[in-house]
C-alpha positions, -999 to +999 in steps of 0.1 A: -704-227+252-732-206+271-707-200+299-684-172+280-717-153+266-735-153+307-697-135+314-699-111+289-740-110+295-733-106+334-702-087+331-699-049+344-716-045+378-696-019+386-710+020+375-671+033+372-663+001+346-697+010+326-690+047+327-652+041+313-663+017+287-686+040+278-661+066+276-637+049+260-662+039+229-669+076+223-633+088+224-619+055+201-649+069+180-633+103+185-601+101+178-592+070+174-574+044+196-535+052+187-542+088+196-565+081+227-551+082+259-562+070+294-563+106+307-587+116+277-606+085+288-607+093+326-617+130+316-644+115+294-659+095+320-654+119+343-631+099+367-599+103+379-573+085+358-560+066+393-599+049+392-592+041+353-558+024+357-568+006+390-596-015+370-578-017+336-533-017+344-530-013+308-544+004+277-546-032+261-565-044+286-588-012+283-592-016+246-601-052+246-628-047+280-642-017+254-644-040+221-663-065+243-683-041+261-696-029+226-699-066+214-724-072+243-744-036+235-751-048+199-761-083+211-786-067+229-799-048+199-795-079+179-817-095+202-842-068+198-840-066+156-844-103+154-873-106+182-904-106+156-889-132+131-915-155+125-898-188+141-858-197+152-844-203+116-860-167+109-843-157+136-810-171+129-809-160+090-820-126+102-791-126+131-769-134+103-780-108+080-784-076+104-751-094+120-733-089+090-748-057+078-747-041+120-707-046+122-701-037+086-717+000+098-708+000+131-697+037+139-662+022+158-656-003+135-660+018+110-639+043+118-606+025+133-605-003+100-605+033+082-580+052+098-561+026+122-564-012+109-531-020+120-543-008+154-579-026+156-572-056+132-551-074+159-581-070+181-599-089+150-579-116+139-547-128+158-562-116+193-598-119+184-608-153+199-626-137+229-647-119+201-651-152+181-661-168+210-693-145+220-701-148+186-703-184+186-717-189+216-743-164+208-752-177+178-749-216+192-780-203+217-802-197+178-792-231+168-802-251+198-840-238+193-836-257+161-827-291+180-787-294+173-772-288+209-735-288+226-709-294+202-730-294+169-745-264+175-710-250+184-696-263+150-723-247+131-723-214+145-680-212+144-688-217+109-713-191+103-694-170+127-662-171+106-682-164+074-694-134+089-663-126+099-648-126+066-680-112+050-671-082+070-635-078+070-629-084+032-662-080+015-651-080-015-663-116-035-688-135-046-704-139-014-729-110-011-715-089+019-736-054+012-765-063-003-794-077+027-819-098+003-793-117-015-772-121+022-806-133+035-809-160+006-772-173+011-779-172+045-807-198+044-789-221+020-760-221+038-776-225+073-798-257+057-767-271+043-751-273+079-780-280+098-784-311+069-746-324+073-742-322+116 
């Protein structure tokens, strides 16, 4: 479970890879995935095209790596945001609420979902297993602080990830996707129910 998250946290030891991924995210925000070329990204990174291709032979590899890079950055910010919560349960609740709101308002994701849904949705749905795995491992760490560990924590985490995923990609419905206070109440009720039925 945590090996996935550890790999994500420890990835990018290479300064050139960090430059490339930062540049890719900025380029995707500015022109979108479809219009962005590897040449654009290399130029934005201040590196040669061959350097980018050596590390990312296919544009799809670069897109996937950039999305995971952005997820890593997002989770680090989320850690900071929930650090002051009163106890592990409240950290989990606040993480759920801040995670849904943060993903919903994320500049890159918002832009791509609005302008290029056909290009980004596969990375979030059909090919979204890496992102779901990272989010599941992250939430399972928070759940383990409450007692459940191993497969039980992973199952609870996966349910929460899939609920949050749905709330972000399909916000219309009776779940409180756009109201933080209602989302907080929903998260508490849902987390308590999941913890009591493991």
